[in-house]
N, CA, C, O and the ligand as a Tripos MOL2 file, in Angstrom:
@<TRIPOS>MOLECULE
protein
  297   295    75     0     0
PROTEIN
NO_CHARGES

@<TRIPOS>ATOM
      1 N           0.8430   -1.1960    0.0110 N.3       1 MET1
      2 CA          0.0040   -0.0060    0.0060 C.3       1 MET1
      3 C           0.8690    1.2450   -0.0040 C.2       1 MET1
      4 O           1.8690    1.3150    0.7110 O.2       1 MET1
      5 N           0.4950    2.2230   -0.8010 N.am      2 LYS2
      6 CA          1.2300    3.4940   -0.8790 C.3       2 LYS2
      7 C           0.6750    4.4720    0.1540 C.2       2 LYS2
      8 O          -0.5350    4.5620    0.3650 O.2       2 LYS2
      9 N           1.5840    5.1970    0.7860 N.am      3 CYS3
     10 CA          1.1760    6.2070    1.7470 C.3       3 CYS3
     11 C           0.3650    7.3010    1.0330 C.2       3 CYS3
     12 O           0.8260    7.8250    0.0190 O.2       3 CYS3
     13 N          -0.8150    7.6550    1.5270 N.am      4 PRO4
     14 CA         -1.6210    8.6660    0.8560 C.3       4 PRO4
     15 C          -1.0250   10.0760    0.9530 C.2       4 PRO4
     16 O          -1.4800   10.9840    0.2580 O.2       4 PRO4
     17 N          -0.0230   10.2660    1.7990 N.am      5 TYR5
     18 CA          0.5820   11.5940    1.9400 C.3       5 TYR5
     19 C           1.8640   11.7200    1.0900 C.2       5 TYR5
     20 O           2.0290   12.6980    0.3610 O.2       5 TYR5
     21 N           2.7660   10.7310    1.1880 N.am      6 CYS6
     22 CA          4.0410   10.8700    0.5090 C.3       6 CYS6
     23 C           4.2420    9.8460   -0.6130 C.2       6 CYS6
     24 O           5.2500    9.8810   -1.3200 O.2       6 CYS6
     25 N           3.2670    8.9260   -0.7710 N.am      7 GLN7
     26 CA          3.2860    7.9450   -1.8770 C.3       7 GLN7
     27 C           4.3700    6.9030   -1.7720 C.2       7 GLN7
     28 O           4.5790    6.1620   -2.7320 O.2       7 GLN7
     29 N           5.0820    6.8020   -0.6480 N.am      8 GLN8
     30 CA          6.0470    5.7300   -0.4780 C.3       8 GLN8
     31 C           5.3300    4.4440   -0.0720 C.2       8 GLN8
     32 O           4.1990    4.4850    0.4120 O.2       8 GLN8
     33 N           5.9980    3.2890   -0.2720 N.am      9 ASP9
     34 CA          5.4480    2.0340    0.2100 C.3       9 ASP9
     35 C           5.3420    2.0480    1.7220 C.2       9 ASP9
     36 O           6.2670    2.4780    2.4120 O.2       9 ASP9
     37 N           4.2150    1.5770    2.2370 N.am     10 MET10
     38 CA          4.0090    1.5520    3.6730 C.3      10 MET10
     39 C           4.4370    0.1980    4.2220 C.2      10 MET10
     40 O           4.4380   -0.7990    3.5010 O.2      10 MET10
     41 N           4.8010    0.1670    5.5010 N.am     11 GLN11
     42 CA          5.1560   -1.0820    6.1740 C.3      11 GLN11
     43 C           3.8780   -1.7640    6.6030 C.2      11 GLN11
     44 O           2.9480   -1.1380    7.1110 O.2      11 GLN11
     45 N           3.8600   -3.1350    6.3730 N.am     12 GLU12
     46 CA          2.6940   -3.8990    6.8490 C.3      12 GLU12
     47 C           2.9610   -4.3960    8.2600 C.2      12 GLU12
     48 O           4.0630   -4.8430    8.5800 O.2      12 GLU12
     49 N           1.9570   -4.3120    9.0810 N.am     13 GLY13
     50 CA          2.0630   -4.8010   10.4440 C.3      13 GLY13
     51 C           0.6810   -5.0220   11.0220 C.2      13 GLY13
     52 O          -0.2960   -5.1350   10.2820 O.2      13 GLY13
     53 N           0.5980   -5.0820   12.3020 N.am     14 TYR14
     54 CA         -0.7150   -5.2720   12.9150 C.3      14 TYR14
     55 C          -0.7990   -4.6050   14.2750 C.2      14 TYR14
     56 O           0.2130   -4.3330   14.9200 O.2      14 TYR14
     57 N          -2.0100   -4.3530   14.6910 N.am     15 ILE15
     58 CA         -2.2780   -3.9000   16.0340 C.3      15 ILE15
     59 C          -3.0810   -4.9960   16.7080 C.2      15 ILE15
     60 O          -4.1420   -5.3850   16.2180 O.2      15 ILE15
     61 N          -2.5970   -5.4840   17.7990 N.am     16 GLY16
     62 CA         -3.2690   -6.5430   18.5070 C.3      16 GLY16
     63 C          -3.5850   -6.1370   19.9260 C.2      16 GLY16
     64 O          -2.8320   -5.3900   20.5500 O.2      16 GLY16
     65 N          -4.6920   -6.6240   20.4350 N.am     17 ILE17
     66 CA         -5.0370   -6.4040   21.8300 C.3      17 ILE17
     67 C          -5.4190   -7.7330   22.4290 C.2      17 ILE17
     68 O          -5.4330   -8.7470   21.7310 O.2      17 ILE17
     69 N          -5.7210   -7.7490   23.6710 N.am     18 GLY18
     70 CA         -6.0140   -8.9910   24.3760 C.3      18 GLY18
     71 C          -7.3890   -9.5300   24.1200 C.2      18 GLY18
     72 O          -7.7300   -9.8440   22.9790 O.2      18 GLY18
     73 N          -8.1840   -9.6450   25.1480 N.am     19 LYS19
     74 CA         -9.4760  -10.3190   25.0500 C.3      19 LYS19
     75 C         -10.6080   -9.3330   24.8200 C.2      19 LYS19
     76 O         -11.5510   -9.2610   25.6080 O.2      19 LYS19
     77 N         -10.5090   -8.5760   23.7410 N.am     20 GLN20
     78 CA        -11.5790   -7.6530   23.3740 C.3      20 GLN20
     79 C         -11.6810   -7.6120   21.8710 C.2      20 GLN20
     80 O         -10.7150   -7.9120   21.1700 O.2      20 GLN20
     81 N         -12.8620   -7.2370   21.3610 N.am     21 ASP21
     82 CA        -13.0440   -6.9410   19.9510 C.3      21 ASP21
     83 C         -12.2940   -5.6550   19.6260 C.2      21 ASP21
     84 O         -11.9590   -4.8780   20.5210 O.2      21 ASP21
     85 N         -12.0340   -5.4370   18.3420 N.am     22 ILE22
     86 CA        -11.5280   -4.1460   17.9110 C.3      22 ILE22
     87 C         -12.6140   -3.5340   17.0200 C.2      22 ILE22
     88 O         -12.9330   -4.0710   15.9590 O.2      22 ILE22
     89 N         -13.1600   -2.4410   17.4490 N.am     23 CYS23
     90 CA        -14.2640   -1.7840   16.7260 C.3      23 CYS23
     91 C         -13.9270   -0.3090   16.5090 C.2      23 CYS23
     92 O         -13.3170    0.3420   17.3570 O.2      23 CYS23
     93 N         -14.3430    0.1970   15.3440 N.am     24 TRP24
     94 CA        -14.3420    1.6340   15.1490 C.3      24 TRP24
     95 C         -15.6630    2.1500   15.7410 C.2      24 TRP24
     96 O         -16.7270    1.5820   15.4950 O.2      24 TRP24
     97 N         -15.5770    3.2280   16.5210 N.am     25 THR25
     98 CA        -16.7600    3.8010   17.1670 C.3      25 THR25
     99 C         -16.7970    5.2800   16.8570 C.2      25 THR25
    100 O         -15.7850    5.9640   17.0130 O.2      25 THR25
    101 N         -17.9580    5.8040   16.4130 N.am     26 PRO26
    102 CA        -18.0620    7.2230   16.1330 C.3      26 PRO26
    103 C         -17.7680    8.0750   17.3600 C.2      26 PRO26
    104 O         -18.0580    7.6690   18.4860 O.2      26 PRO26
    105 N         -17.2020    9.2380   17.1490 N.am     27 LYS27
    106 CA        -16.9260   10.1910   18.2320 C.3      27 LYS27
    107 C         -18.2040   10.4700   19.0030 C.2      27 LYS27
    108 O         -19.2510   10.7260   18.4080 O.2      27 LYS27
    109 N         -18.1220   10.4220   20.3050 N.am     28 GLY28
    110 CA        -19.2580   10.7510   21.1470 C.3      28 GLY28
    111 C         -20.1470    9.5480   21.4770 C.2      28 GLY28
    112 O         -21.0470    9.6620   22.3100 O.2      28 GLY28
    113 N         -19.9060    8.3850   20.8300 N.am     29 LYS29
    114 CA        -20.6850    7.1970   21.1130 C.3      29 LYS29
    115 C         -19.9240    6.2700   22.0320 C.2      29 LYS29
    116 O         -18.6960    6.3180   22.1150 O.2      29 LYS29
    117 N         -20.6730    5.4220   22.7230 N.am     30 LYS30
    118 CA        -20.0400    4.4860   23.6610 C.3      30 LYS30
    119 C         -19.7590    3.1540   22.9800 C.2      30 LYS30
    120 O         -20.4720    2.7490   22.0610 O.2      30 LYS30
    121 N         -18.7210    2.4850   23.4380 N.am     31 GLN31
    122 CA        -18.3850    1.1390   22.9450 C.3      31 GLN31
    123 C         -19.3290    0.1200   23.5360 C.2      31 GLN31
    124 O         -19.8710    0.3100   24.6250 O.2      31 GLN31
    125 N         -19.5210   -0.9780   22.7960 N.am     32 SER32
    126 CA        -20.2120   -2.1190   23.3320 C.3      32 SER32
    127 C         -19.2790   -2.8650   24.2690 C.2      32 SER32
    128 O         -18.0970   -3.0100   23.9600 O.2      32 SER32
    129 N         -19.7650   -3.3360   25.3870 N.am     33 TRP33
    130 CA        -18.9210   -4.0990   26.3100 C.3      33 TRP33
    131 C         -19.2450   -5.5740   26.2370 C.2      33 TRP33
    132 O         -18.7520   -6.3580   27.0490 O.2      33 TRP33
    133 N         -20.0760   -5.9710   25.2640 N.am     34 ILE34
    134 CA        -20.3940   -7.3710   25.0610 C.3      34 ILE34
    135 C         -19.4960   -7.9040   23.9550 C.2      34 ILE34
    136 O         -19.4860   -7.3520   22.8550 O.2      34 ILE34
    137 N         -18.7340   -8.9770   24.2270 N.am     35 VAL35
    138 CA        -17.7880   -9.5230   23.2700 C.3      35 VAL35
    139 C         -18.5210  -10.0140   22.0130 C.2      35 VAL35
    140 O         -19.5790  -10.6370   22.0930 O.2      35 VAL35
    141 N         -17.9330   -9.7180   20.8700 N.am     36 ASN36
    142 CA        -18.4310  -10.1320   19.5520 C.3      36 ASN36
    143 C         -19.8250   -9.5730   19.2310 C.2      36 ASN36
    144 O         -20.5280  -10.1370   18.3930 O.2      36 ASN36
    145 N         -20.2160   -8.5270   19.8520 N.am     37 ARG37
    146 CA        -21.5120   -7.9300   19.5560 C.3      37 ARG37
    147 C         -21.3790   -6.4030   19.5780 C.2      37 ARG37
    148 O         -21.5710   -5.7600   20.6100 O.2      37 ARG37
    149 N         -21.0490   -5.8530   18.4260 N.am     38 ALA38
    150 CA        -20.8790   -4.4010   18.3150 C.3      38 ALA38
    151 C         -22.2270   -3.7290   18.2840 C.2      38 ALA38
    152 O         -23.2220   -4.3450   17.9030 O.2      38 ALA38
    153 N         -22.2750   -2.4550   18.6840 N.am     39 LYS39
    154 CA        -23.4950   -1.6750   18.5730 C.3      39 LYS39
    155 C         -23.7210   -1.3360   17.0850 C.2      39 LYS39
    156 O         -22.7630   -1.3330   16.3120 O.2      39 LYS39
    157 N         -24.9620   -1.0540   16.6750 N.am     40 PRO40
    158 CA        -25.2570   -0.8090   15.2550 C.3      40 PRO40
    159 C         -24.4100    0.3090   14.6310 C.2      40 PRO40
    160 O         -24.1100    0.2650   13.4380 O.2      40 PRO40
    161 N         -24.0330    1.2840   15.4140 N.am     41 TYR41
    162 CA        -23.2370    2.4050   14.8490 C.3      41 TYR41
    163 C         -21.7510    2.1150   14.8470 C.2      41 TYR41
    164 O         -20.9720    2.9560   14.3990 O.2      41 TYR41
    165 N         -21.3240    0.9520   15.3310 N.am     42 GLN42
    166 CA        -19.9160    0.6090   15.3460 C.3      42 GLN42
    167 C         -19.5860   -0.2270   14.1170 C.2      42 GLN42
    168 O         -20.4600   -0.8780   13.5440 O.2      42 GLN42
    169 N         -18.2950   -0.2030   13.7100 N.am     43 LYS43
    170 CA        -17.7890   -1.0590   12.6480 C.3      43 LYS43
    171 C         -16.8310   -2.0550   13.2710 C.2      43 LYS43
    172 O         -15.7720   -1.6870   13.7790 O.2      43 LYS43
    173 N         -17.2210   -3.3410   13.2230 N.am     44 MET44
    174 CA        -16.3790   -4.4130   13.7650 C.3      44 MET44
    175 C         -15.1770   -4.6150   12.8420 C.2      44 MET44
    176 O         -15.3490   -4.9410   11.6670 O.2      44 MET44
    177 N         -13.9790   -4.4280   13.3560 N.am     45 LEU45
    178 CA        -12.7550   -4.6350   12.5720 C.3      45 LEU45
    179 C         -12.1480   -6.0020   12.8360 C.2      45 LEU45
    180 O         -11.5880   -6.6170   11.9290 O.2      45 LEU45
    181 N         -12.2500   -6.4730   14.0380 N.am     46 ALA46
    182 CA        -11.7560   -7.8160   14.3810 C.3      46 ALA46
    183 C         -12.5020   -8.3490   15.5820 C.2      46 ALA46
    184 O         -12.5610   -7.7000   16.6270 O.2      46 ALA46
    185 N         -13.0720   -9.5310   15.4330 N.am     47 LYS47
    186 CA        -13.7110  -10.1840   16.5570 C.3      47 LYS47
    187 C         -12.6700  -10.8260   17.4490 C.2      47 LYS47
    188 O         -11.6440  -11.3160   16.9770 O.2      47 LYS47
    189 N         -12.9410  -10.8200   18.7370 N.am     48 MET48
    190 CA        -12.0180  -11.4110   19.6870 C.3      48 MET48
    191 C         -12.0440  -12.9360   19.5590 C.2      48 MET48
    192 O         -13.1130  -13.5370   19.4460 O.2      48 MET48
    193 N         -10.8840  -13.5450   19.5790 N.am     49 SER49
    194 CA        -10.7420  -14.9900   19.6380 C.3      49 SER49
    195 C         -10.2010  -15.3650   21.0110 C.2      49 SER49
    196 O          -9.2260  -14.7720   21.4710 O.2      49 SER49
    197 N         -10.8130  -16.3330   21.6670 N.am     50 TRP50
    198 CA        -10.3400  -16.7130   23.0160 C.3      50 TRP50
    199 C          -8.9270  -17.2680   22.9760 C.2      50 TRP50
    200 O          -8.2140  -17.2190   23.9780 O.2      50 TRP50
    201 N          -8.5120  -17.7990   21.8260 N.am     51 ILE51
    202 CA         -7.1610  -18.3760   21.7420 C.3      51 ILE51
    203 C          -6.1360  -17.3390   21.3050 C.2      51 ILE51
    204 O          -5.0480  -17.2410   21.8710 O.2      51 ILE51
    205 N          -6.5040  -16.5670   20.2850 N.am     52 HIS52
    206 CA         -5.5320  -15.6690   19.6670 C.3      52 HIS52
    207 C          -5.6950  -14.1920   20.0640 C.2      52 HIS52
    208 O          -4.8780  -13.3640   19.6630 O.2      52 HIS52
    209 N          -6.7200  -13.8520   20.8320 N.am     53 GLY53
    210 CA         -6.9850  -12.4440   21.0900 C.3      53 GLY53
    211 C          -7.5770  -11.8460   19.8170 C.2      53 GLY53
    212 O          -8.3210  -12.5220   19.1070 O.2      53 GLY53
    213 N          -7.2640  -10.6110   19.5280 N.am     54 SER54
    214 CA         -7.7380   -9.9880   18.2920 C.3      54 SER54
    215 C          -6.6470   -9.0890   17.7400 C.2      54 SER54
    216 O          -5.8990   -8.4600   18.4880 O.2      54 SER54
    217 N          -6.5720   -9.0400   16.4250 N.am     55 SER55
    218 CA         -5.5950   -8.1390   15.7990 C.3      55 SER55
    219 C          -6.1300   -7.7180   14.4450 C.2      55 SER55
    220 O          -6.9640   -8.4060   13.8550 O.2      55 SER55
    221 N          -5.6570   -6.6070   13.9640 N.am     56 ILE56
    222 CA         -6.0350   -6.1080   12.6440 C.3      56 ILE56
    223 C          -4.7840   -5.7010   11.8950 C.2      56 ILE56
    224 O          -3.8100   -5.2380   12.4880 O.2      56 ILE56
    225 N          -4.8240   -5.8820   10.5570 N.am     57 LYS57
    226 CA         -3.7100   -5.4880    9.7070 C.3      57 LYS57
    227 C          -3.6930   -3.9590    9.5880 C.2      57 LYS57
    228 O          -4.7170   -3.3290    9.3240 O.2      57 LYS57
    229 N          -2.5130   -3.3890    9.7870 N.am     58 VAL58
    230 CA         -2.3620   -1.9440    9.7490 C.3      58 VAL58
    231 C          -1.0860   -1.6010    8.9770 C.2      58 VAL58
    232 O          -0.0190   -2.1490    9.2520 O.2      58 VAL58
    233 N          -1.2060   -0.6960    8.0160 N.am     59 TYR59
    234 CA         -0.0470   -0.2130    7.2900 C.3      59 TYR59
    235 C           0.4520    1.0740    7.9410 C.2      59 TYR59
    236 O          -0.3390    1.9080    8.3820 O.2      59 TYR59
    237 N           1.7900    1.2230    7.9950 N.am     60 ARG60
    238 CA          2.3900    2.3650    8.6610 C.3      60 ARG60
    239 C           3.4130    3.0220    7.7580 C.2      60 ARG60
    240 O           4.2010    2.3580    7.0850 O.2      60 ARG60
    241 N           3.3800    4.3520    7.7640 N.am     61 CYS61
    242 CA          4.4270    5.1460    7.0940 C.3      61 CYS61
    243 C           5.2730    5.7790    8.1860 C.2      61 CYS61
    244 O           4.7960    6.6450    8.9190 O.2      61 CYS61
    245 N           6.5570    5.3430    8.3020 N.am     62 PRO62
    246 CA          7.4030    5.8870    9.3650 C.3      62 PRO62
    247 C           7.7800    7.3260    9.1400 C.2      62 PRO62
    248 O           8.0870    8.0350   10.0980 O.2      62 PRO62
    249 N           7.7680    7.7950    7.8680 N.am     63 ASP63
    250 CA          8.1220    9.1890    7.6020 C.3      63 ASP63
    251 C           7.0120   10.1420    7.9860 C.2      63 ASP63
    252 O           7.2690   11.2040    8.5540 O.2      63 ASP63
    253 N           5.7800    9.7710    7.6790 N.am     64 CYS64
    254 CA          4.6310   10.6330    7.9580 C.3      64 CYS64
    255 C           4.0130   10.3420    9.3270 C.2      64 CYS64
    256 O           3.1890   11.1090    9.8260 O.2      64 CYS64
    257 N           4.4320    9.2030    9.9350 N.am     65 CYS65
    258 CA          3.8950    8.8210   11.2390 C.3      65 CYS65
    259 C           2.3830    8.6470   11.1950 C.2      65 CYS65
    260 O           1.6680    9.1510   12.0620 O.2      65 CYS65
    261 N           1.8940    7.9270   10.1740 N.am     66 ILE66
    262 CA          0.4780    7.6250   10.0950 C.3      66 ILE66
    263 C           0.2820    6.1370    9.9340 C.2      66 ILE66
    264 O           1.1770    5.4270    9.4770 O.2      66 ILE66
    265 N          -0.9020    5.6630   10.3130 N.am     67 GLU67
    266 CA         -1.2820    4.2830   10.1530 C.3      67 GLU67
    267 C          -2.5750    4.2570    9.3330 C.2      67 GLU67
    268 O          -3.4260    5.1340    9.4780 O.2      67 GLU67
    269 N          -2.7170    3.2260    8.4540 N.am     68 VAL68
    270 CA         -3.8980    3.0800    7.6000 C.3      68 VAL68
    271 C          -4.4740    1.6850    7.7900 C.2      68 VAL68
    272 O          -3.7520    0.6890    7.7430 O.2      68 VAL68
    273 N          -5.7970    1.6270    8.0070 N.am     69 ILE69
    274 CA         -6.5370    0.3690    8.0900 C.3      69 ILE69
    275 C          -7.4670    0.3180    6.8930 C.2      69 ILE69
    276 O          -8.2570    1.2380    6.6820 O.2      69 ILE69
    277 N          -7.3820   -0.7610    6.0980 N.am     70 ASN70
    278 CA         -8.2810   -0.9300    4.9680 C.3      70 ASN70
    279 C          -9.3190   -1.9950    5.3450 C.2      70 ASN70
    280 O          -8.9660   -3.1610    5.5200 O.2      70 ASN70
    281 N         -10.5720   -1.6150    5.4710 N.am     71 GLU71
    282 CA        -11.6170   -2.5540    5.8850 C.3      71 GLU71
    283 C         -11.7360   -3.7340    4.9370 C.2      71 GLU71
    284 O         -12.1240   -4.8240    5.3580 O.2      71 GLU71
    285 N         -11.4070   -3.5360    3.6460 N.am     72 ASN72
    286 CA        -11.5200   -4.6190    2.6630 C.3      72 ASN72
    287 C         -10.3730   -5.6030    2.7680 C.2      72 ASN72
    288 O         -10.3860   -6.6490    2.1190 O.2      72 ASN72
    289 N          -9.3810   -5.2740    3.5830 N.am     73 ASP73
    290 CA         -8.1740   -6.0980    3.6980 C.3      73 ASP73
    291 C          -8.0870   -6.7640    5.0810 C.2      73 ASP73
    292 O          -7.0380   -7.2920    5.4490 O.2      73 ASP73
    293 N          -9.1610   -6.7400    5.8260 N.am     74 LEU74
    294 CA         -9.1280   -7.3020    7.1800 C.3      74 LEU74
    295 C          -9.4060   -8.7980    7.1470 C.2      74 LEU74
    296 O          -9.4200   -9.4470    8.1940 O.2      74 LEU74
    297 ZN          4.1460    8.8480    4.1370 Zn       75 ZN75
@<TRIPOS>BOND
     1     1     2 1
     2     2     3 1
     3     3     4 2
     4     3     5 am
     5     5     6 1
     6     6     7 1
     7     7     8 2
     8     7     9 am
     9     9    10 1
    10    10    11 1
    11    11    12 2
    12    11    13 am
    13    13    14 1
    14    14    15 1
    15    15    16 2
    16    15    17 am
    17    17    18 1
    18    18    19 1
    19    19    20 2
    20    19    21 am
    21    21    22 1
    22    22    23 1
    23    23    24 2
    24    23    25 am
    25    25    26 1
    26    26    27 1
    27    27    28 2
    28    27    29 am
    29    29    30 1
    30    30    31 1
    31    31    32 2
    32    31    33 am
    33    33    34 1
    34    34    35 1
    35    35    36 2
    36    35    37 am
    37    37    38 1
    38    38    39 1
    39    39    40 2
    40    39    41 am
    41    41    42 1
    42    42    43 1
    43    43    44 2
    44    43    45 am
    45    45    46 1
    46    46    47 1
    47    47    48 2
    48    47    49 am
    49    49    50 1
    50    50    51 1
    51    51    52 2
    52    51    53 am
    53    53    54 1
    54    54    55 1
    55    55    56 2
    56    55    57 am
    57    57    58 1
    58    58    59 1
    59    59    60 2
    60    59    61 am
    61    61    62 1
    62    62    63 1
    63    63    64 2
    64    63    65 am
    65    65    66 1
    66    66    67 1
    67    67    68 2
    68    67    69 am
    69    69    70 1
    70    70    71 1
    71    71    72 2
    72    71    73 am
    73    73    74 1
    74    74    75 1
    75    75    76 2
    76    75    77 am
    77    77    78 1
    78    78    79 1
    79    79    80 2
    80    79    81 am
    81    81    82 1
    82    82    83 1
    83    83    84 2
    84    83    85 am
    85    85    86 1
    86    86    87 1
    87    87    88 2
    88    87    89 am
    89    89    90 1
    90    90    91 1
    91    91    92 2
    92    91    93 am
    93    93    94 1
    94    94    95 1
    95    95    96 2
    96    95    97 am
    97    97    98 1
    98    98    99 1
    99    99   100 2
   100    99   101 am
   101   101   102 1
   102   102   103 1
   103   103   104 2
   104   103   105 am
   105   105   106 1
   106   106   107 1
   107   107   108 2
   108   107   109 am
   109   109   110 1
   110   110   111 1
   111   111   112 2
   112   111   113 am
   113   113   114 1
   114   114   115 1
   115   115   116 2
   116   115   117 am
   117   117   118 1
   118   118   119 1
   119   119   120 2
   120   119   121 am
   121   121   122 1
   122   122   123 1
   123   123   124 2
   124   123   125 am
   125   125   126 1
   126   126   127 1
   127   127   128 2
   128   127   129 am
   129   129   130 1
   130   130   131 1
   131   131   132 2
   132   131   133 am
   133   133   134 1
   134   134   135 1
   135   135   136 2
   136   135   137 am
   137   137   138 1
   138   138   139 1
   139   139   140 2
   140   139   141 am
   141   141   142 1
   142   142   143 1
   143   143   144 2
   144   143   145 am
   145   145   146 1
   146   146   147 1
   147   147   148 2
   148   147   149 am
   149   149   150 1
   150   150   151 1
   151   151   152 2
   152   151   153 am
   153   153   154 1
   154   154   155 1
   155   155   156 2
   156   155   157 am
   157   157   158 1
   158   158   159 1
   159   159   160 2
   160   159   161 am
   161   161   162 1
   162   162   163 1
   163   163   164 2
   164   163   165 am
   165   165   166 1
   166   166   167 1
   167   167   168 2
   168   167   169 am
   169   169   170 1
   170   170   171 1
   171   171   172 2
   172   171   173 am
   173   173   174 1
   174   174   175 1
   175   175   176 2
   176   175   177 am
   177   177   178 1
   178   178   179 1
   179   179   180 2
   180   179   181 am
   181   181   182 1
   182   182   183 1
   183   183   184 2
   184   183   185 am
   185   185   186 1
   186   186   187 1
   187   187   188 2
   188   187   189 am
   189   189   190 1
   190   190   191 1
   191   191   192 2
   192   191   193 am
   193   193   194 1
   194   194   195 1
   195   195   196 2
   196   195   197 am
   197   197   198 1
   198   198   199 1
   199   199   200 2
   200   199   201 am
   201   201   202 1
   202   202   203 1
   203   203   204 2
   204   203   205 am
   205   205   206 1
   206   206   207 1
   207   207   208 2
   208   207   209 am
   209   209   210 1
   210   210   211 1
   211   211   212 2
   212   211   213 am
   213   213   214 1
   214   214   215 1
   215   215   216 2
   216   215   217 am
   217   217   218 1
   218   218   219 1
   219   219   220 2
   220   219   221 am
   221   221   222 1
   222   222   223 1
   223   223   224 2
   224   223   225 am
   225   225   226 1
   226   226   227 1
   227   227   228 2
   228   227   229 am
   229   229   230 1
   230   230   231 1
   231   231   232 2
   232   231   233 am
   233   233   234 1
   234   234   235 1
   235   235   236 2
   236   235   237 am
   237   237   238 1
   238   238   239 1
   239   239   240 2
   240   239   241 am
   241   241   242 1
   242   242   243 1
   243   243   244 2
   244   243   245 am
   245   245   246 1
   246   246   247 1
   247   247   248 2
   248   247   249 am
   249   249   250 1
   250   250   251 1
   251   251   252 2
   252   251   253 am
   253   253   254 1
   254   254   255 1
   255   255   256 2
   256   255   257 am
   257   257   258 1
   258   258   259 1
   259   259   260 2
   260   259   261 am
   261   261   262 1
   262   262   263 1
   263   263   264 2
   264   263   265 am
   265   265   266 1
   266   266   267 1
   267   267   268 2
   268   267   269 am
   269   269   270 1
   270   270   271 1
   271   271   272 2
   272   271   273 am
   273   273   274 1
   274   274   275 1
   275   275   276 2
   276   275   277 am
   277   277   278 1
   278   278   279 1
   279   279   280 2
   280   279   281 am
   281   281   282 1
   282   282   283 1
   283   283   284 2
   284   283   285 am
   285   285   286 1
   286   286   287 1
   287   287   288 2
   288   287   289 am
   289   289   290 1
   290   290   291 1
   291   291   292 2
   292   291   293 am
   293   293   294 1
   294   294   295 1
   295   295   296 2
@<TRIPOS>SUBSTRUCTURE
     1 MET1         2 RESIDUE 1 A MET
     2 LYS2         6 RESIDUE 1 A LYS
     3 CYS3        10 RESIDUE 1 A CYS
     4 PRO4        14 RESIDUE 1 A PRO
     5 TYR5        18 RESIDUE 1 A TYR
     6 CYS6        22 RESIDUE 1 A CYS
     7 GLN7        26 RESIDUE 1 A GLN
     8 GLN8        30 RESIDUE 1 A GLN
     9 ASP9        34 RESIDUE 1 A ASP
    10 MET10       38 RESIDUE 1 A MET
    11 GLN11       42 RESIDUE 1 A GLN
    12 GLU12       46 RESIDUE 1 A GLU
    13 GLY13       50 RESIDUE 1 A GLY
    14 TYR14       54 RESIDUE 1 A TYR
    15 ILE15       58 RESIDUE 1 A ILE
    16 GLY16       62 RESIDUE 1 A GLY
    17 ILE17       66 RESIDUE 1 A ILE
    18 GLY18       70 RESIDUE 1 A GLY
    19 LYS19       74 RESIDUE 1 A LYS
    20 GLN20       78 RESIDUE 1 A GLN
    21 ASP21       82 RESIDUE 1 A ASP
    22 ILE22       86 RESIDUE 1 A ILE
    23 CYS23       90 RESIDUE 1 A CYS
    24 TRP24       94 RESIDUE 1 A TRP
    25 THR25       98 RESIDUE 1 A THR
    26 PRO26      102 RESIDUE 1 A PRO
    27 LYS27      106 RESIDUE 1 A LYS
    28 GLY28      110 RESIDUE 1 A GLY
    29 LYS29      114 RESIDUE 1 A LYS
    30 LYS30      118 RESIDUE 1 A LYS
    31 GLN31      122 RESIDUE 1 A GLN
    32 SER32      126 RESIDUE 1 A SER
    33 TRP33      130 RESIDUE 1 A TRP
    34 ILE34      134 RESIDUE 1 A ILE
    35 VAL35      138 RESIDUE 1 A VAL
    36 ASN36      142 RESIDUE 1 A ASN
    37 ARG37      146 RESIDUE 1 A ARG
    38 ALA38      150 RESIDUE 1 A ALA
    39 LYS39      154 RESIDUE 1 A LYS
    40 PRO40      158 RESIDUE 1 A PRO
    41 TYR41      162 RESIDUE 1 A TYR
    42 GLN42      166 RESIDUE 1 A GLN
    43 LYS43      170 RESIDUE 1 A LYS
    44 MET44      174 RESIDUE 1 A MET
    45 LEU45      178 RESIDUE 1 A LEU
    46 ALA46      182 RESIDUE 1 A ALA
    47 LYS47      186 RESIDUE 1 A LYS
    48 MET48      190 RESIDUE 1 A MET
    49 SER49      194 RESIDUE 1 A SER
    50 TRP50      198 RESIDUE 1 A TRP
    51 ILE51      202 RESIDUE 1 A ILE
    52 HIS52      206 RESIDUE 1 A HIS
    53 GLY53      210 RESIDUE 1 A GLY
    54 SER54      214 RESIDUE 1 A SER
    55 SER55      218 RESIDUE 1 A SER
    56 ILE56      222 RESIDUE 1 A ILE
    57 LYS57      226 RESIDUE 1 A LYS
    58 VAL58      230 RESIDUE 1 A VAL
    59 TYR59      234 RESIDUE 1 A TYR
    60 ARG60      238 RESIDUE 1 A ARG
    61 CYS61      242 RESIDUE 1 A CYS
    62 PRO62      246 RESIDUE 1 A PRO
    63 ASP63      250 RESIDUE 1 A ASP
    64 CYS64      254 RESIDUE 1 A CYS
    65 CYS65      258 RESIDUE 1 A CYS
    66 ILE66      262 RESIDUE 1 A ILE
    67 GLU67      266 RESIDUE 1 A GLU
    68 VAL68      270 RESIDUE 1 A VAL
    69 ILE69      274 RESIDUE 1 A ILE
    70 ASN70      278 RESIDUE 1 A ASN
    71 GLU71      282 RESIDUE 1 A GLU
    72 ASN72      286 RESIDUE 1 A ASN
    73 ASP73      290 RESIDUE 1 A ASP
    74 LEU74      294 RESIDUE 1 A LEU
    75 ZN75       297 GROUP 0 **** ****
């Protein structure tokens, strides 16, 4: 993936957390606290796995210090 700011190739990596889902939540809205059940206004990016936790693929540009998540690539 090319960085949208400087057009260089981005580094592929991931962001992982423990025993929680990873959801995008609109500003001002509350997160769901029920595992694997996002609220209707949330976008589920990764469901929690009891064995592996949860993680999402994230591209990073070290020069611009930005991270990009592509929902079609999850
Ligand atoms: Zn960049």
